[in-house]
Structure formats: C-alpha cells, structure tokens
C-alpha positions in Angstrom: 0.0 0.0 -0.1 1.4 3.4 -1.1 1.1 6.2 1.3 1.5 9.7 0.1 2.4 12.7 2.4 -0.5 14.7 3.6 -0.4 18.4 2.4 -0.3 21.4 4.7 -3.7 22.3 3.2 -5.2 19.0 4.2 -3.7 18.9 7.6 -5.1 22.3 8.2 -8.7 21.2 6.9 -8.7 18.1 8.9 -7.8 19.9 12.2 -10.6 22.4 11.4 -13.1 19.6 10.8 -12.2 17.9 13.9 -12.1 21.3 16.0 -8.4 20.9 16.9 -7.9 24.5 17.1 -4.7 24.1 19.1 -3.1 22.3 16.4 -4.4 24.9 13.8 -2.5 27.6 15.7 0.6 25.5 16.0 0.6 24.6 12.2 0.1 28.3 11.3 2.8 29.2 13.6 5.2 26.8 12.1 4.3 27.8 8.7 4.9 31.4 9.4 8.3 30.7 10.8 9.6 28.6 8.0 11.6 31.4 6.3 13.0 32.8 9.5 16.4 31.8 10.9 15.5 32.4 14.5 12.4 32.7 16.6 12.5 34.9 19.7 12.1 33.7 23.1 9.1 36.1 23.5 7.3 34.3 20.7 7.9 30.9 22.2 6.7 32.1 25.5 3.5 33.3 24.1 2.2 30.0 23.0 -0.5 29.3 25.6 0.5 25.6 26.1 3.0 23.5 28.1 6.3 23.3 26.4 6.5 19.7 26.1 3.3 19.8 23.8 5.2 22.0 21.2 8.1 19.4 20.4 7.5 15.7 19.4 10.6 14.9 21.4 11.2 15.0 25.3 14.4 16.7 24.8 16.3 18.2 21.7 19.6 17.5 23.1 20.9 14.2 22.1 22.6 11.9 24.4 25.9 10.1 23.4 24.0 6.9 23.2 21.4 8.5 20.9 24.2 9.9 18.7 26.0 6.8 18.4 22.7 4.5 18.0 21.4 6.7 15.3 24.6 8.0 13.7 23.3 11.6 14.0 26.7 13.4 13.9 26.8 15.6 10.8 25.6 19.3 10.8 22.5 19.5 8.6 19.2 18.1 8.0 18.0 14.5 9.0 14.8 12.6 8.9 13.9 11.5 12.3 11.2 8.7 13.0 9.4 9.5 16.4 7.1 7.0 18.4 5.9 8.1 21.9 8.3 11.0 22.1 11.3 8.9 21.5 13.7 8.7 18.4 13.0 5.2 16.8 15.4 6.1 13.9 17.1 8.7 11.8 19.1 9.2 8.5 20.8 11.9 7.0 18.7 13.7 4.3 20.7 14.1 1.2 18.4 15.6 -1.3 19.1 19.3 -1.9 16.2 21.9 -1.6 16.9 23.2 -5.3 16.7 19.8 -6.7 14.1 19.9 -9.6 12.6 16.5 -8.3 12.8 17.6 -4.8 9.1 16.9 -3.8 9.0 13.5 -5.5 12.4 12.6 -3.9 11.0 13.6 -0.4 7.8 11.5 -0.8 9.6 8.4 -1.8 12.3 8.9 0.9 9.4 9.6 3.5 7.5 6.4 2.2 10.5 4.3 2.8 11.1 5.5 6.2 7.4 5.0 7.1 7.5 1.5 5.7 10.6 0.7 7.9 9.5 2.4 11.1 5.7 1.7 10.8 2.6 3.7 9.8 2.4 5.0 13.3 5.5 6.7 13.3 5.8 10.4 13.0 8.5 11.4 10.7 10.0 14.8 11.0 12.9 16.8 9.4 15.3 18.0 12.1 18.3 20.2 11.7 21.2 18.9 13.7 24.2 20.9 15.2 26.7 19.7 17.6 24.3 17.3 19.5 21.4 19.3 19.4 18.3 19.2 17.1 17.9 23.0 16.8 14.9 23.0 14.5 12.4 20.5 13.2 9.6 20.7 10.6 6.8 18.7 9.3 7.6 17.0 6.1 4.6 18.7 4.4 6.3 21.9 5.0 9.9 20.9 4.7 12.5 22.4 2.4 16.0 21.2 2.8 17.6 24.8 2.9 20.8 25.7 4.8 20.8 27.4 8.2 22.9 29.9 9.7 23.3 28.0 13.2 
C-alpha cells in the first residue's frame, strides 16, 4: 500500500473539521516561521500551552547513546522517526532543496522511512548541530535549505 504525504492544506482542513484549534494555531505558527532563521524567546513564551506539547521529542539535546545509535553526527538535515516522544530511527537527508525533483524524492524517501518504522511513526525533518536538534519541521512543510546555526 502506497502512502503519500499529507499536504499542509489537508492537515489544516482536517484539524478544522475535527475542531483541533490548538493544532491549527501550531501549524500556522510553524508555517509562518519557515523562512525565519531564529524565533524570539518572547514568541515561544507566548504560546499558551505546556512546552512539552510543542516538540515531538522530550529533549532536543541528543545523548551520546542516541548519537551513536542513530548516527546523527553531521551538521544538517536528518529525517527522524518518532514514536511516543522517543527517536526510533534517523537518517541523513541528502536531497538538496533546489533539486528539480525535490518533492518526488522527499515523498519517496518519506515512504521508505514510514515502511521501515511503521505507519504510526511520526517522521520529521530535524536540523542537527553539535548534538542538538535546533529545528524541526513537518515533512509537508519541509524544504532542505541551509541554516545559519
């Protein structure tokens, strides 16, 4: 069975239909900050929710064991499979954002990761620098662009 990525629009409409207004706000906030290099602490503090709910991971600082197990060493984008707020697997994302077949390659890559880790895994793009995942994005919004971290 082939599974295609859900678009941002489809995610927004589903959240609206299901009256998940908190998800709507978070998806809009994430979409608005896509082109920003940094987010102010005031903006983060203004979200009226517990900080543990804004991240799919319990901690964005990787332990030495996680770095060794999942081989997240290089600076740059990685696809991270998450289940129950824990990393289940990761791999370096090697497709460039300016590749003409970028979206097709992203979907194929994501489908292979989902098949490997299971349909219930949440697959995110995360930017890694020195043992910390400094940014993460849902794949429907993801562009593999360089960051100034």
